[in-house]
N, C-alpha and C positions, 0 to 999 in steps of 0.2 A: 345517420350512420349507426350501424350496429357492430360491436366489437366483441370477440371472444378470445381467450388465450389459454395456453397450456404450457407446461414445463416438459421438455423433451430431454431427458438425461441432464437436467440442470440448465438447459438452454430455454430461454423464454421466447415463445412463438406467439404472435398475435395475428388474428385474421380480422380485417376491417372491411365491411361491406357498406357501400354508400350509394345513395340515389341523389345526385346533385341537381340543382335547378336547370331547367330546360331552356331552349331557344338560343339562336346564334349570338344575340347581343349580350347574353348574360355570362360571358366567360369570367369576368371579374367577380360576379356573384358566386360562381362555382368555386373559384379559388378562395374567396372569403369564407364560404361555408365550410370547405374542407379544412381550412386553417383553424376555424372555430371548433370543429370536431376534434382535431388534434389537441387543442388547448383544453377543452372542456371534459373530455373523457378521462376519468381517473379511476384506477383500480385500487382496492384496499391493500394495505401492506406497504412495506418499504422496497420490495423488490419489483423493479419495473413498474412504478406507479402510473406512468403516462404511456401513451401509445408509442411514441418514438424512443422510449427507454428499452423496448424489447430488442432482443438479439436479432430476430427476424420479423419483419412486418410484411404481410401480404395485403395489398389494397386492391379492391376489385368492385365491380358493380356497373350500374348505368351511370357513368360519370358525366355523360351529356356534352363532352367537348366536341366541337364542330370543325369543319374545314373552312378557313377564312379565304377571302380574296377571290378565289376561283369561282366562276359561275357554274351553274348546274350542268351545262353542256360539256364544259371542259372536264368536270369531274366524271361524268358518265362516260365520256370518251376515253379517259385514262383508265377507268375500271374495265370497259369493254376491250380495250387494247392491252390489258394486263401490264399497264405502266403505272402501278400504284406508287412507285417511288416519287413520281411527280407531285404527289399530294402530301407527302410526309412533312415537308417544311412548313406547310400552312395549317397543319393540325394544331389546334389550340393548346392541347396538353404538351405536345413536343415543344411548342414555343415557350410555354410557362416553365417547363423543366429547365430551360436555359437561363431563366431570369429570376425565378422565385427561390429565395434562400430556403424556405421550409420544404421545398421539393428536392433539395440536394440529396443524392444518394439513391433515389428511386430509379429502379431499372425496369425495362420492359423489353420483351422480344420484338422482332421486326414485324411490322404490320403488312405481312405478306398474304393476307386474306382480304376479301372484299369488305368494304365498310358494312357494318351490321345493322344499319338504320338508314332510311326508313323504308319498309316494305309494305306493299298491299297485303292484307290478310290472305292466308291460304294460297300464297303465290311466291315466286322468286322475282317479281317485278318491283323495282323501286317505285316510290310514291307516284301514282298517277292521278291523285286527287287534284282539285283545283289549287291547293296550296303548293304542290310539287316541291316538297322539302328536299334540300340537297342531301345526298348520301353522306354519312359520316361514321367515323369509328367511335361511337358513343360508349360502347361496352369494352371495358379494358381490365387487364390484370397486370399489376405491377408488384414489385417486391423491393424491400430495402433491408440491407444488413447494417447493423449498428457498428459505427467506428471502423469502417473499411477504408483503407487508403486507396485512392485512385490515382496516385502520383505516376506510376508507370508499371508496365507489365513485369519488368525485372524486379521492382520492389515488391510487388504483390506475390511473386513466386518466392522471393526470399523470406518474406514474413508470412508464416503459415497462419491462416485464420482458424479460430476454433470452430467455426461453422461456415459452410459453403453452400450456396444455392445454385443448382444447375437446372436450366430450363430445357426440358426434353421435347416439349411440343407446345405450340401456341396457335390455335386455329379456331375458326368458326364452323358452325354446323348448319349448312344451307338447306338441309332437307326438312328442318322444322319450320312450320309456317303458321302456327297458331297465334303468333304475335307479330307486331310491326318491327320487332327486333329479331335478329338471328342470334341464338345462344353462342356463347364463347367458352372455350375450355383451355386450361393450361395444365401441363403435367410437369411436375418438378421432382428432382432428386436432391435430398439434403445429405451432405457429408459433414460429420461433426466428430469432435472428441467427446467422450462420455465424461462429463464433469461430475455427475452424481449417478452412481450405479445402484443406489438403494431405492427401491420402489416406495413412492409416497402412499400408494394405494394398492392393496393386494385383494384380488377378486377370486372367490372360490365358488364355483357352481355346485349345486347339490343335485344328485340323481343324474338321470340320463336326459340330455337335451333333445327335444323334439319339436317340430313345427306344429304338431297337432295339439299341444297343450301348453299352459303356462309353466314356467320354471322358476325356481328360487335361486337367487345369487346372494351370497353373503360377502361382505367386504370389511376390511380392517384398514386403518390408517396408521402411518408412522407417527411417532409421538410429536414430531416437529411439523406435522402437516398443518398448514394454515386453514382452519375451518372458517366458513362464512355462512351468512344466511341463505346462500344459494345452494348449499349442500343438501 
Protein backbone atom coordinates (compact mmCIF):
# COMPACT_ATOMS: atom_id res chain seq x y z
CA UNK A 1 0.00 0.00 0.00
CA UNK A 2 1.04 3.61 -0.66
CA UNK A 3 -0.49 6.52 1.25
CA UNK A 4 -0.30 10.28 0.83
CA UNK A 5 -2.13 13.00 2.73
CA UNK A 6 -2.88 16.69 2.74
CA UNK A 7 -4.56 19.32 4.86
CA UNK A 8 -7.58 20.99 3.24
CA UNK A 9 -8.54 24.10 5.22
CA UNK A 10 -7.66 22.22 8.39
CA UNK A 11 -9.27 18.89 7.40
CA UNK A 12 -6.83 15.98 7.10
CA UNK A 13 -7.40 13.98 3.90
CA UNK A 14 -5.62 10.68 3.19
CA UNK A 15 -5.41 8.72 -0.09
CA UNK A 16 -4.48 5.04 0.24
CA UNK A 17 -3.75 2.91 -2.83
CA UNK A 18 -3.45 -0.85 -2.35
CA UNK A 19 -2.67 -3.91 -4.43
CA UNK A 20 -3.86 -6.80 -2.28
CA UNK A 21 -3.09 -10.54 -2.73
CA UNK A 22 -4.78 -12.27 -5.67
CA UNK A 23 -6.84 -15.49 -6.17
CA UNK A 24 -10.29 -16.52 -4.99
CA UNK A 25 -9.17 -18.46 -1.92
CA UNK A 26 -7.11 -15.60 -0.43
CA UNK A 27 -9.91 -13.38 0.89
CA UNK A 28 -8.65 -13.66 4.47
CA UNK A 29 -5.11 -12.87 3.36
CA UNK A 30 -6.40 -9.74 1.62
CA UNK A 31 -8.14 -8.63 4.80
CA UNK A 32 -5.07 -9.40 6.94
CA UNK A 33 -2.85 -7.45 4.56
CA UNK A 34 -5.14 -4.42 4.58
CA UNK A 35 -5.42 -4.48 8.37
CA UNK A 36 -1.63 -4.63 8.61
CA UNK A 37 -1.31 -1.63 6.28
CA UNK A 38 -3.70 0.34 8.51
CA UNK A 39 -1.68 -0.58 11.61
CA UNK A 40 1.83 -0.13 10.22
CA UNK A 41 1.53 3.12 8.26
CA UNK A 42 2.41 6.00 10.57
CA UNK A 43 2.81 9.67 9.67
CA UNK A 44 5.12 12.08 11.53
CA UNK A 45 3.63 14.51 14.01
CA UNK A 46 0.72 14.27 16.40
CA UNK A 47 -2.06 15.32 14.00
CA UNK A 48 -3.61 12.25 12.38
CA UNK A 49 -0.61 9.95 12.92
CA UNK A 50 -2.35 6.85 11.53
CA UNK A 51 -4.46 6.29 8.43
CA UNK A 52 -7.78 5.95 10.26
CA UNK A 53 -7.11 9.15 12.24
CA UNK A 54 -7.72 11.26 9.11
CA UNK A 55 -10.97 13.15 8.70
CA UNK A 56 -11.50 11.58 5.26
CA UNK A 57 -9.84 8.47 3.86
CA UNK A 58 -10.06 7.39 0.22
CA UNK A 59 -9.13 3.73 -0.25
CA UNK A 60 -8.72 2.41 -3.78
CA UNK A 61 -6.76 0.10 -6.06
CA UNK A 62 -6.68 -3.50 -7.23
CA UNK A 63 -8.13 -4.92 -4.03
CA UNK A 64 -8.58 -8.33 -5.69
CA UNK A 65 -11.82 -9.33 -3.95
CA UNK A 66 -13.82 -11.93 -5.90
CA UNK A 67 -17.39 -13.21 -6.25
CA UNK A 68 -17.97 -16.30 -4.12
CA UNK A 69 -20.31 -19.29 -4.51
CA UNK A 70 -21.68 -18.53 -7.97
CA UNK A 71 -20.22 -20.41 -10.92
CA UNK A 72 -18.75 -18.76 -13.98
CA UNK A 73 -21.86 -19.37 -16.11
CA UNK A 74 -24.22 -17.80 -13.56
CA UNK A 75 -21.94 -14.77 -13.23
CA UNK A 76 -21.62 -14.26 -16.97
CA UNK A 77 -25.39 -14.66 -17.48
CA UNK A 78 -26.06 -12.09 -14.76
CA UNK A 79 -23.65 -9.69 -16.48
CA UNK A 80 -25.08 -10.28 -19.96
CA UNK A 81 -28.62 -9.91 -18.62
CA UNK A 82 -27.73 -6.69 -16.77
CA UNK A 83 -28.74 -8.25 -13.46
CA UNK A 84 -25.63 -7.25 -11.56
CA UNK A 85 -27.55 -7.00 -8.28
CA UNK A 86 -27.66 -10.81 -8.18
CA UNK A 87 -23.90 -10.80 -7.58
CA UNK A 88 -23.54 -8.11 -4.92
CA UNK A 89 -24.26 -10.30 -1.88
CA UNK A 90 -21.53 -12.76 -2.86
CA UNK A 91 -18.85 -10.12 -3.39
CA UNK A 92 -16.11 -10.80 -0.85
CA UNK A 93 -15.60 -7.15 0.05
CA UNK A 94 -19.32 -6.57 0.61
CA UNK A 95 -19.36 -9.65 2.84
CA UNK A 96 -16.30 -8.49 4.80
CA UNK A 97 -17.71 -4.99 5.36
CA UNK A 98 -20.59 -6.55 7.31
CA UNK A 99 -18.29 -8.63 9.53
CA UNK A 100 -14.94 -6.93 10.04
CA UNK A 101 -14.65 -4.24 12.74
CA UNK A 102 -11.80 -2.40 10.98
CA UNK A 103 -13.97 -1.94 7.87
CA UNK A 104 -16.73 -0.11 9.76
CA UNK A 105 -17.52 3.26 8.23
CA UNK A 106 -16.15 2.48 4.76
CA UNK A 107 -18.63 3.44 2.05
CA UNK A 108 -18.82 2.65 -1.64
CA UNK A 109 -21.07 3.50 -4.54
CA UNK A 110 -23.30 0.86 -6.11
CA UNK A 111 -21.60 -1.65 -8.37
CA UNK A 112 -23.73 -0.74 -11.37
CA UNK A 113 -20.95 -1.39 -13.86
CA UNK A 114 -19.69 -4.69 -15.23
CA UNK A 115 -16.95 -6.44 -13.23
CA UNK A 116 -13.60 -5.00 -14.27
CA UNK A 117 -11.62 -8.29 -14.25
CA UNK A 118 -10.51 -10.48 -16.04
CA UNK A 119 -10.45 -9.59 -19.75
CA UNK A 120 -8.50 -10.85 -22.73
CA UNK A 121 -5.97 -8.24 -23.77
CA UNK A 122 -7.11 -5.78 -26.43
CA UNK A 123 -10.73 -6.93 -26.21
CA UNK A 124 -13.98 -6.69 -24.26
CA UNK A 125 -14.15 -10.47 -23.78
CA UNK A 126 -13.87 -11.98 -20.34
CA UNK A 127 -11.06 -14.52 -19.90
CA UNK A 128 -11.17 -17.14 -22.66
CA UNK A 129 -7.90 -18.82 -21.66
CA UNK A 130 -7.77 -22.31 -20.26
CA UNK A 131 -8.02 -20.91 -16.72
CA UNK A 132 -11.33 -19.10 -17.47
CA UNK A 133 -11.21 -16.95 -14.35
CA UNK A 134 -14.57 -15.76 -13.05
CA UNK A 135 -15.33 -12.06 -13.61
CA UNK A 136 -15.02 -9.95 -10.44
CA UNK A 137 -15.06 -6.39 -9.17
CA UNK A 138 -11.40 -6.48 -8.17
CA UNK A 139 -10.88 -2.73 -8.70
CA UNK A 140 -12.63 -0.53 -6.14
CA UNK A 141 -12.89 2.97 -4.68
CA UNK A 142 -14.15 3.44 -1.13
CA UNK A 143 -14.14 6.28 1.35
CA UNK A 144 -14.46 6.74 5.09
CA UNK A 145 -15.33 9.80 7.15
CA UNK A 146 -13.99 9.82 10.69
CA UNK A 147 -16.50 9.71 13.54
CA UNK A 148 -19.66 9.87 11.43
CA UNK A 149 -22.81 8.69 13.13
CA UNK A 150 -24.82 6.16 11.09
CA UNK A 151 -27.62 5.86 13.63
CA UNK A 152 -30.38 7.31 11.45
CA UNK A 153 -30.98 9.75 8.65
CA UNK A 154 -32.79 12.11 11.04
CA UNK A 155 -29.85 12.17 13.45
CA UNK A 156 -27.39 12.71 10.59
CA UNK A 157 -29.35 15.71 9.35
CA UNK A 158 -29.66 17.13 12.85
CA UNK A 159 -25.94 16.86 13.56
CA UNK A 160 -24.07 18.83 10.93
CA UNK A 161 -20.79 17.22 10.01
CA UNK A 162 -17.69 19.40 9.54
CA UNK A 163 -16.96 17.61 6.24
CA UNK A 164 -19.18 15.69 3.84
CA UNK A 165 -18.26 13.43 0.89
CA UNK A 166 -20.67 13.23 -2.04
CA UNK A 167 -20.14 10.60 -4.73
CA UNK A 168 -21.02 12.12 -8.09
CA UNK A 169 -20.01 9.26 -10.38
CA UNK A 170 -18.62 5.73 -10.03
CA UNK A 171 -17.98 3.83 -13.23
CA UNK A 172 -15.60 1.70 -15.28
CA UNK A 173 -14.14 2.56 -18.67
CA UNK A 174 -14.62 -0.36 -21.02
CA UNK A 175 -12.93 1.19 -24.04
CA UNK A 176 -9.46 0.69 -22.53
CA UNK A 177 -8.06 -2.71 -23.44
CA UNK A 178 -4.29 -2.67 -22.79
CA UNK A 179 -4.73 -4.58 -19.52
CA UNK A 180 -6.70 -7.56 -18.27
CA UNK A 181 -8.41 -5.06 -15.94
CA UNK A 182 -10.70 -2.22 -17.00
CA UNK A 183 -9.90 1.11 -15.30
CA UNK A 184 -12.25 2.60 -12.75
CA UNK A 185 -12.96 6.18 -11.75
CA UNK A 186 -14.90 8.00 -9.08
CA UNK A 187 -15.82 11.68 -8.99
CA UNK A 188 -16.42 13.22 -5.58
CA UNK A 189 -17.54 16.56 -4.14
CA UNK A 190 -16.34 17.55 -0.67
CA UNK A 191 -18.40 19.98 1.38
CA UNK A 192 -16.69 21.32 4.48
CA UNK A 193 -16.36 24.10 6.99
CA UNK A 194 -13.10 26.03 6.81
CA UNK A 195 -11.33 25.21 10.06
CA UNK A 196 -8.13 26.99 9.08
CA UNK A 197 -8.12 29.81 6.51
CA UNK A 198 -4.46 30.71 6.84
CA UNK A 199 -2.42 29.10 4.02
CA UNK A 200 0.44 26.93 5.23
CA UNK A 201 2.30 27.40 1.93
CA UNK A 202 2.23 30.46 -0.33
CA UNK A 203 3.41 29.98 -3.92
CA UNK A 204 4.57 32.88 -6.07
CA UNK A 205 5.44 32.35 -9.76
CA UNK A 206 8.08 34.58 -11.32
CA UNK A 207 7.73 36.04 -14.80
CA UNK A 208 5.34 34.85 -17.48
CA UNK A 209 4.46 31.15 -17.55
CA UNK A 210 4.81 29.33 -20.84
CA UNK A 211 4.88 25.71 -21.96
CA UNK A 212 7.88 26.54 -24.13
CA UNK A 213 10.39 27.01 -21.29
CA UNK A 214 11.04 26.31 -17.64
CA UNK A 215 9.71 28.71 -15.05
CA UNK A 216 10.68 29.62 -11.51
CA UNK A 217 8.33 29.32 -8.56
CA UNK A 218 9.19 30.60 -5.12
CA UNK A 219 7.34 29.56 -2.01
CA UNK A 220 7.19 30.48 1.64
CA UNK A 221 5.74 28.56 4.57
CA UNK A 222 3.86 29.66 7.65
CA UNK A 223 5.84 29.63 10.86
CA UNK A 224 3.87 26.67 12.23
CA UNK A 225 4.19 24.63 9.02
CA UNK A 226 5.44 21.12 9.99
CA UNK A 227 8.53 20.52 7.88
CA UNK A 228 9.87 17.04 7.17
CA UNK A 229 12.57 15.28 5.21
CA UNK A 230 10.07 14.92 2.34
CA UNK A 231 9.95 18.70 1.70
